[in-house]
C-alpha positions in Angstrom: 0.0 0.0 0.0 2.8 2.4 0.8 4.4 1.6 -2.6 1.1 2.2 -4.3 0.8 5.6 -2.6 4.3 6.5 -3.9 3.4 5.3 -7.4 0.3 7.4 -7.3 2.4 10.4 -6.5 4.9 9.6 -9.2 2.2 9.3 -11.9 0.5 12.5 -10.7 3.8 14.4 -11.0 4.5 12.8 -14.4 1.1 14.1 -15.7 1.5 17.6 -14.2 5.1 18.0 -15.5 4.1 16.8 -19.0 1.1 19.3 -19.0 3.1 22.1 -17.5 0.2 22.8 -15.3 -1.9 21.2 -12.6 -2.4 21.1 -8.8 0.6 19.4 -7.3 0.4 19.9 -3.5 -3.1 18.6 -3.0 -2.5 15.7 -5.3 0.5 14.5 -3.3 -1.3 14.7 0.0 -4.0 12.1 -0.8 -1.8 9.2 -1.9 -2.4 7.0 1.0 -6.2 7.8 1.1 -6.5 6.8 -2.5 -4.4 3.6 -2.2 -6.5 2.3 0.7 -9.8 3.1 -1.0 -9.2 2.1 -4.5 -6.9 -0.9 -3.9 -8.3 -2.3 -0.6 -11.7 -1.0 0.5 -13.8 -0.2 -2.5 -15.9 -2.8 -4.3 -15.0 -1.7 -7.9 -13.8 -3.5 -11.0 -12.2 -2.1 -14.2 -14.2 -4.8 -16.1 -17.5 -3.5 -14.7 -17.0 0.3 -14.2 -20.8 0.9 -14.4 -21.9 -2.0 -12.1 -24.9 -0.7 -10.2 -23.7 -2.4 -7.0 -20.2 -0.9 -7.1 -19.0 1.5 -4.4 -18.7 5.1 -5.5 -16.0 7.8 -5.0 -16.6 11.5 -5.3 -13.4 13.5 -5.4 -14.9 16.8 -4.3 -11.5 18.5 -4.4 -11.5 17.9 -8.1 -8.2 19.8 -8.7 -6.4 16.7 -7.2 -7.4 14.8 -10.3 -3.8 13.8 -11.2 -3.6 11.6 -8.1 -7.1 10.2 -8.7 -6.1 9.4 -12.3 -2.9 7.8 -11.2 -4.7 5.5 -8.8 -7.3 4.5 -11.4 -4.6 3.8 -14.0 -2.7 1.6 -11.5 -6.0 -0.2 -10.8 -6.4 -1.0 -14.5 -9.1 1.4 -15.6 -6.9 2.8 -18.3 -3.2 2.6 -19.4 -0.7 4.3 -17.1 0.8 5.7 -20.3 -2.2 8.0 -20.6 -1.0 10.1 -17.7 1.5 11.9 -20.0 -1.6 13.3 -21.8 -3.1 15.0 -18.8 -4.8 18.3 -19.7 -4.0 17.8 -23.4 -6.5 18.7 -26.0 -8.6 15.6 -26.9 -7.4 13.6 -23.8 -9.8 11.8 -21.6 -7.8 13.1 -18.6 -9.2 16.6 -18.0 -7.9 19.1 -15.5 -10.8 18.1 -13.3 -12.6 14.7 -13.2 -15.2 14.0 -15.8 -17.6 11.1 -15.4 -18.4 11.4 -19.1 -14.8 11.2 -20.4 -12.9 9.1 -17.9 -13.5 5.4 -17.1 -13.9 4.8 -13.4 -14.9 8.4 -12.4 -18.3 8.5 -10.7 -18.9 12.2 -10.5 -17.7 15.3 -12.4 -16.2 17.7 -9.9 -14.2 20.9 -9.7 -16.5 23.6 -8.2 -15.5 23.2 -4.6 -18.1 22.5 -2.0 -20.5 20.5 -4.3 -19.1 17.0 -4.1 -20.5 16.1 -0.7 -24.0 17.0 -1.9 -23.6 14.7 -4.9 -22.3 12.0 -2.6 -25.4 12.5 -0.4 -27.6 12.0 -3.5 -25.8 8.8 -4.4 -26.2 7.4 -0.8 -29.9 8.4 -0.8 -30.3 6.6 -4.1 -28.7 3.5 -2.6 -31.3 3.5 0.2 -34.2 4.0 -2.3 -33.0 1.2 -4.6 -32.2 -1.1 -1.6 -28.5 -1.3 -2.5 -25.7 -1.9 -0.1 -22.9 0.0 -1.8 -20.8 2.6 0.1 -20.2 6.2 -1.2 -16.9 7.8 -0.4 -16.2 11.5 -0.7 -12.8 13.3 -0.4 -12.9 17.0 0.5 -10.1 19.4 1.1 -10.0 21.3 4.4 -10.1 24.7 2.7 -13.2 23.4 0.9 -14.9 23.2 4.3 -15.2 27.0 4.2 -18.0 26.5 1.7 -21.5 26.7 3.1 -22.8 24.0 0.9 -20.6 21.5 2.7 -22.6 22.1 5.9 -25.9 21.9 4.2 -24.9 18.5 2.9 -23.7 17.6 6.4 -27.1 18.3 7.8 -28.7 16.4 5.0 -26.6 13.3 5.5 -27.3 13.2 9.2 -31.0 13.9 8.8 -31.4 11.0 6.3 -29.1 8.7 8.4 -26.8 8.0 5.5 -24.6 5.5 7.2 -23.2 4.3 3.9 -21.6 7.7 3.3 -18.0 8.1 4.3 -16.3 11.5 4.0 -12.5 11.8 4.2 -11.1 15.3 4.8 -7.7 16.0 3.4 -6.6 18.2 6.3 -3.3 19.6 5.1 -4.0 23.0 6.5 -3.2 24.9 3.3 -5.2 26.3 0.5 -4.3 28.4 -2.6 -4.0 31.7 -0.7 -2.1 30.4 2.3 -2.9 28.7 5.6 -6.5 27.7 6.1 -6.6 29.2 9.6 -5.5 32.6 8.3 -8.0 32.7 5.4 -11.1 31.4 7.3 -10.6 29.3 10.3 -12.6 26.0 10.3 -11.6 24.4 13.6 -12.7 22.3 15.4 -13.5 20.2 12.3 -14.2 17.1 14.4 -16.3 19.1 16.9 -18.4 20.6 14.1 -19.1 17.2 12.5 -20.0 15.7 15.8 -22.4 18.5 16.4 -24.0 17.7 13.1 -24.5 14.1 14.1 -21.7 12.4 12.3 -19.6 9.5 13.5 -16.1 11.1 13.7 -12.5 10.0 13.6 -9.2 11.9 13.3 -6.1 10.1 12.1 -2.7 10.5 10.5 -3.7 10.5 6.8 -0.3 9.1 5.7 -0.5 6.1 8.0 -1.9 3.3 5.8 -3.0 1.2 8.8 -4.8 4.1 10.4 -6.6 5.0 7.2 -7.8 1.4 6.7 -8.9 0.9 10.3 -10.8 4.2 10.3 -12.6 3.2 7.1 -13.5 -0.2 8.6 -14.9 1.4 11.7 -16.9 3.9 9.6 -18.4 1.0 7.7 -19.8 -0.3 11.1 -21.6 3.0 11.9 -25.3 2.5 12.0 -27.7 5.4 11.5 -24.9 8.1 11.1 -22.7 9.2 8.3 -19.0 9.1 9.0 -16.2 11.6 8.6 -12.5 10.7 8.8 -10.3 13.8 9.3 -7.0 12.8 7.7 -4.1 15.0 9.0 -1.8 15.2 6.0 1.0 17.3 4.5 0.5 19.2 1.3 3.2 18.1 -1.2 3.9 15.0 0.7 7.0 13.0 -0.3 8.9 15.8 -2.0 11.0 17.8 0.4 10.9 21.2 -1.3 7.1 21.0 -1.8 6.0 19.8 1.6 3.8 22.3 3.5 4.3 25.0 0.9 1.1 26.8 -0.3 3.0 27.9 -3.4 2.8 24.4 -4.7 -1.0 24.3 -4.6 -1.3 24.9 -8.4 2.3 25.0 -9.7 4.0 22.5 -12.0 7.6 21.5 -11.5 10.2 22.5 -14.0 12.6 19.9 -15.4 15.1 20.1 -12.6 12.5 20.1 -9.9 10.7 17.2 -11.5 13.9 15.2 -11.6 14.6 15.9 -7.9 11.0 15.0 -7.0 11.0 11.8 -8.9 14.3 10.8 -7.2 12.8 11.4 -3.8 9.6 9.6 -4.5 11.4 6.7 -6.1 13.5 6.3 -3.0 10.2 5.8 -1.1 9.4 2.6 -3.1 
């Protein structure tokens, strides 16, 4: 799983470097989250991407698409070689996820704050159709500044969506700087508890902790679950870690070479 997380980061960087644009920091911070979900916990199959009984994943922080694509490619939904065409004209790998263009993507996202509402709808549909699938949603912490997030949080609790699991990429940075300086959101755990959610807070780079938290969330009855994953923006690349400037910056050739070296050493 740790190797898969490192490979996800390498593929995300490859795509962003080839495109000369993209969101690096927030893609690198969710490597472990994606590896646990897509390679261990989710009931999905590249051979049956539209299976009505499959689990769903909504990447609400859609700008982290390079990592999402990297995980899907490694899982076999499309060739890993496609990553070099990220953001290219005619490519199925758009700058933000498209459920129309990209195999394995369950929801088109990009406008921050909307993904959790979509995930609520999917979970409600599961109840209506008497399905047992789980719906996972990944949000950024800066995204929690959006009011729609909290409307969706109320909705999920009201309808007792216990097959909805939200994972918050809590790296404490957003495009303009530190989240606490732009618009403080703490206590994230306290807020979700007040909204009636089953709540856990973990090290988002600890594979075992992520997996155990997801397993516990699956046991929640009558309550949606949130896992607050404390992460590092730009994880795995020394000069990118915890630097807001790498939110939407692509590495140049020398930076890319150094980043690949560091991530390869983690394999």
